[in-house]
C-alpha positions as CSV (number, residue, x, y, z in Angstrom):
1,M,18.0,77.1,68.3
2,L,15.1,75.4,66.7
3,R,17.5,75.5,63.4
4,L,19.9,73.8,64.8
5,L,17.9,71.0,66.6
6,N,16.3,70.5,63.4
7,L,19.1,70.1,61.8
8,E,20.7,67.6,63.7
9,L,17.3,65.7,64.1
10,Q,16.9,65.0,60.1
11,K,20.8,63.7,60.9
12,L,19.9,60.9,62.9
13,L,16.7,60.0,61.9
14,L,18.1,59.5,58.2
15,N,20.6,57.0,60.0
16,R,18.9,53.5,60.7
17,A,21.6,52.7,63.4
18,S,20.5,56.1,65.4
19,K,17.0,55.3,64.8
20,V,17.3,51.7,66.1
21,L,19.4,53.0,69.1
22,I,16.9,55.9,70.2
23,F,14.0,53.6,69.7
24,I,15.7,51.1,72.5
25,S,16.5,54.2,74.7
26,F,12.9,54.9,74.8
27,I,11.4,51.7,75.1
28,L,13.8,50.1,77.7
29,P,13.0,52.3,80.5
30,F,9.5,51.1,80.0
31,T,10.2,47.8,81.2
32,V,10.1,48.6,84.8
33,L,6.4,48.4,83.7
34,I,7.1,44.7,83.2
35,L,8.8,44.7,85.9
36,S,5.9,45.8,87.9
37,S,3.4,43.3,86.7
38,I,6.1,40.2,87.4
39,K,4.2,37.1,89.4
40,I,6.8,34.7,91.0
41,N,5.4,31.6,91.9
42,F,7.0,29.4,94.8
43,F,6.5,25.7,93.7
44,G,2.9,26.7,93.8
45,L,2.6,27.1,97.2
46,F,2.2,30.7,96.9
47,T,2.8,33.6,94.5
48,L,4.5,36.7,94.8
49,E,3.9,39.8,93.0
50,L,6.3,42.4,92.7
51,G,4.0,45.1,92.5
52,E,2.2,44.4,95.8
53,L,5.4,44.5,97.8
54,G,4.8,48.1,98.1
55,I,8.0,49.1,95.9
56,F,6.1,51.1,93.8
57,N,4.2,53.2,96.2
58,F,4.5,57.0,96.5
59,P,6.4,58.4,96.8
60,I,9.3,56.2,97.0
61,I,8.5,54.7,93.2
62,W,10.1,58.5,91.9
63,H,13.4,56.8,93.3
64,I,13.0,53.1,92.3
65,T,12.2,54.0,88.5
66,T,14.6,57.2,87.8
67,F,17.5,54.7,89.1
68,F,16.4,51.7,87.1
69,A,16.0,53.8,83.9
70,S,19.1,55.8,84.6
71,Q,20.9,52.4,83.9
72,F,19.9,52.2,80.3
73,K,21.3,55.7,79.3
74,F,24.5,54.0,77.5
75,F,22.2,53.4,74.8
76,F,22.0,56.7,73.9
77,A,25.4,57.3,74.6
78,I,26.0,55.4,71.8
79,V,24.0,57.6,69.4
80,V,26.1,61.2,71.0
81,V,29.5,59.5,70.5
82,S,28.3,58.4,66.9
83,M,27.0,61.8,66.0
84,I,30.4,62.9,66.4
85,G,32.3,59.8,65.3
86,N,29.9,59.7,62.0
87,E,30.7,63.5,61.4
88,Y,34.4,62.8,60.9
89,S,34.2,59.5,59.3
90,N,31.4,61.4,56.4
91,K,33.6,64.6,56.3
92,T,29.9,66.1,57.3
93,I,31.3,68.3,59.6
94,K,33.7,70.0,57.1
95,Q,30.5,70.2,54.9
96,N,28.4,72.0,57.4
97,L,31.3,74.1,57.7
98,I,31.6,75.0,54.5
99,D,27.6,75.7,54.5
100,G,28.1,78.2,57.3
101,L,27.7,76.3,60.1
102,S,29.8,78.3,62.3
103,K,31.8,75.7,65.2
104,K,29.7,77.2,67.9
105,E,26.5,76.4,66.1
106,F,27.8,73.0,65.5
107,I,28.6,72.2,69.1
108,L,25.2,74.0,70.3
109,S,23.4,71.9,67.6
110,K,25.3,68.4,69.3
111,F,23.8,69.9,72.8
112,Y,20.5,70.6,72.1
113,T,19.9,67.3,70.9
114,I,21.3,66.4,74.2
115,V,18.8,68.2,75.8
116,F,16.2,67.8,74.1
117,F,16.4,63.8,74.0
118,S,17.2,63.9,77.9
119,L,13.8,65.9,78.4
120,I,11.7,63.3,76.4
121,A,13.3,60.5,78.3
122,T,12.6,62.3,81.7
123,L,8.4,63.4,80.2
124,L,8.1,59.6,79.6
125,I,9.5,58.1,82.9
126,G,7.4,60.5,84.5
127,V,4.3,59.6,82.8
128,A,4.9,55.8,83.4
129,T,5.9,56.2,86.9
130,L,3.2,58.2,87.6
131,C,0.5,55.3,85.5
132,I,2.3,52.5,87.9
133,G,2.0,54.5,91.0
134,L,-1.7,54.8,90.8
135,Y,-2.2,51.4,89.7
136,Y,-0.1,50.0,92.5
137,S,0.3,52.6,95.1
138,S,-2.1,52.7,98.6
139,Y,-1.6,56.6,98.8
140,T,-3.8,58.8,97.2
141,E,-3.0,62.2,98.3
142,L,-1.7,64.8,96.0
143,S,1.0,65.8,98.4
144,I,2.4,62.6,98.9
145,I,2.0,61.5,95.4
146,F,4.3,64.5,93.7
147,R,6.5,64.9,97.0
148,E,9.7,63.4,95.2
149,T,9.0,63.9,91.8
150,N,12.7,65.9,92.2
151,F,14.2,62.5,91.1
152,L,13.0,63.7,87.6
153,L,14.8,66.9,88.0
154,A,17.9,64.7,89.3
155,Y,17.4,62.1,86.3
156,F,16.9,64.9,83.4
157,V,20.3,66.4,85.0
158,K,22.2,63.1,85.0
159,L,21.6,62.4,81.3
160,V,22.5,66.1,80.3
161,G,25.5,66.0,82.3
162,F,26.4,62.3,81.4
163,F,25.7,62.5,77.3
164,S,27.8,66.0,77.4
165,L,31.0,63.9,78.7
166,C,29.9,61.6,76.0
167,L,30.3,64.2,73.6
168,C,33.2,66.1,74.9
169,L,35.4,62.5,74.5
170,A,33.8,61.9,70.8
171,M,35.6,65.5,69.9
172,L,38.6,64.0,71.9
173,V,39.1,60.8,70.5
174,K,37.0,61.0,67.3
175,R,36.2,57.6,67.1
176,S,32.7,56.2,68.8
177,A,34.7,53.0,69.9
178,F,37.4,54.9,71.6
179,A,35.4,57.3,73.1
180,L,33.1,54.5,75.2
181,G,36.4,53.1,76.3
182,A,37.8,56.7,77.5
183,L,34.7,56.4,79.6
184,F,35.6,53.5,81.1
185,V,39.0,54.4,81.5
186,L,37.5,58.0,83.3
187,Y,35.5,55.4,85.4
188,I,38.5,53.8,86.3
189,V,40.7,56.6,86.8
190,E,38.2,58.2,89.4
191,W,38.6,54.8,91.8
192,I,42.4,54.6,91.8
193,I,42.2,58.4,92.8
194,F,39.9,57.7,95.1
195,G,41.7,54.5,96.5
196,V,44.7,56.4,96.6
197,M,43.2,59.4,98.6
198,A,40.8,57.5,100.8
199,W,45.3,55.7,101.8
200,Q,46.6,59.2,102.1
201,T,43.8,61.1,104.0
202,G,41.1,58.4,104.9
203,T,38.0,56.9,103.6
204,E,35.9,60.0,105.1
205,T,38.2,63.1,103.1
206,A,38.3,60.6,100.7
207,E,34.7,60.3,100.1
208,K,34.2,64.2,100.1
209,I,36.2,64.9,97.3
210,Q,35.0,61.6,95.3
211,G,31.7,63.5,95.4
212,F,32.9,66.1,92.7
213,F,34.4,63.6,89.9
214,P,32.2,64.0,87.0
215,L,30.8,60.1,87.1
216,K,30.6,59.7,91.1
217,S,28.5,63.5,90.8
218,M,26.1,62.3,88.4
219,Y,26.0,59.2,90.5
220,N,25.1,61.2,93.6
221,L,22.1,62.9,92.0
222,I,20.3,59.2,92.0
223,K,21.7,56.6,94.7
224,Q,20.7,53.2,94.6
225,P,16.7,52.6,95.9
226,F,17.5,49.1,97.4
227,Q,18.5,49.8,100.5
228,R,15.9,52.7,101.2
229,V,13.0,49.6,99.8
230,M,14.9,47.6,102.9
231,I,14.1,50.0,105.6
232,T,10.9,50.1,104.8
233,K,10.5,46.8,105.8
234,F,12.2,46.9,108.7
235,P,12.6,50.4,110.2
236,D,13.7,49.2,113.3
237,K,17.1,48.9,111.5
238,T,18.8,52.2,112.0
239,E,22.4,50.7,110.7
240,M,20.7,51.0,107.6
241,M,19.8,54.5,107.4
242,Y,21.6,56.3,104.3
243,D,21.2,59.5,102.7
244,Y,19.1,59.0,99.7
245,A,17.6,62.2,99.1
246,V,18.5,64.9,96.0
247,H,20.6,67.7,97.2
248,S,20.7,70.9,95.0
249,S,24.8,71.0,95.5
250,D,24.5,67.5,93.4
251,I,22.8,68.9,91.0
252,I,25.2,72.3,90.9
253,I,28.2,70.3,91.1
254,V,26.8,68.3,87.6
255,L,25.6,71.5,86.2
256,V,29.2,72.7,86.4
257,W,30.6,69.6,84.8
258,T,28.5,70.0,81.9
259,A,29.1,73.6,81.0
260,I,32.4,72.5,81.3
261,F,32.1,69.4,78.9
262,V,30.4,71.8,76.7
263,F,33.1,74.0,76.5
264,L,35.7,71.5,76.2
265,S,34.1,70.6,73.2
266,H,34.0,73.9,71.7
267,K,37.3,75.0,72.4
268,L,38.5,71.0,70.7
269,L,36.8,71.9,68.0
270,M,38.3,75.3,67.2
271,K,41.7,73.8,68.1
272,R,41.3,71.3,65.3
273,D,42.5,71.5,61.8
274,L,39.4,70.1,59.8
């Protein structure tokens, strides 16, 4: 595993564009640190500091930061599809196979890289969240501080699943731009299918089925936290209640999709004439 990972890292670090995108992928989520320190002055009458609104209290901060950080996953998605696009355009995939790398090892090297960078991103956002929370949160009990760290697990699984999808699409179309375009098309197709199902079976049934779709299942891992923030401010508004928890069923669904994407990537490579 380490040999395959090291091989892929060397390729990425020798590519200037990949290095820049990887750097951006790791740095942008830390803008949550900037967000926590923003102060808004209302015409000199009073100053509003986001960090003082309670949104960075434990345990809700784990929900907020992981959701915020996951919005920047598209930068590393470009790296993932470029890993495949460059292999085909530079003919390095054929050279790797000639040098003794099996097709299975080739796909595994890409997947190990995905897991590696997803793990690093998760650790970084975990450290950033802990630092922000310890500074702003009014809760210091360990049981509260670490109560919802399962959002970190959801964040990691979400990244691995999403990047595995990007890997599969890149293997399918070979071109980076087309792979990203296919990702957008998949998003549209999922909502078209949902609309048809909602029309035929009703919204409630359609939403349950939609939870098994690739992109929707990944979104369900970390739902939007804005409504939750409003609930903390207006606890008597029971109509605002919603299920924001991380469920093991959602994690399992995404892990199954991840396995499918990696399997399909391998099958596409096995059947392709290089």
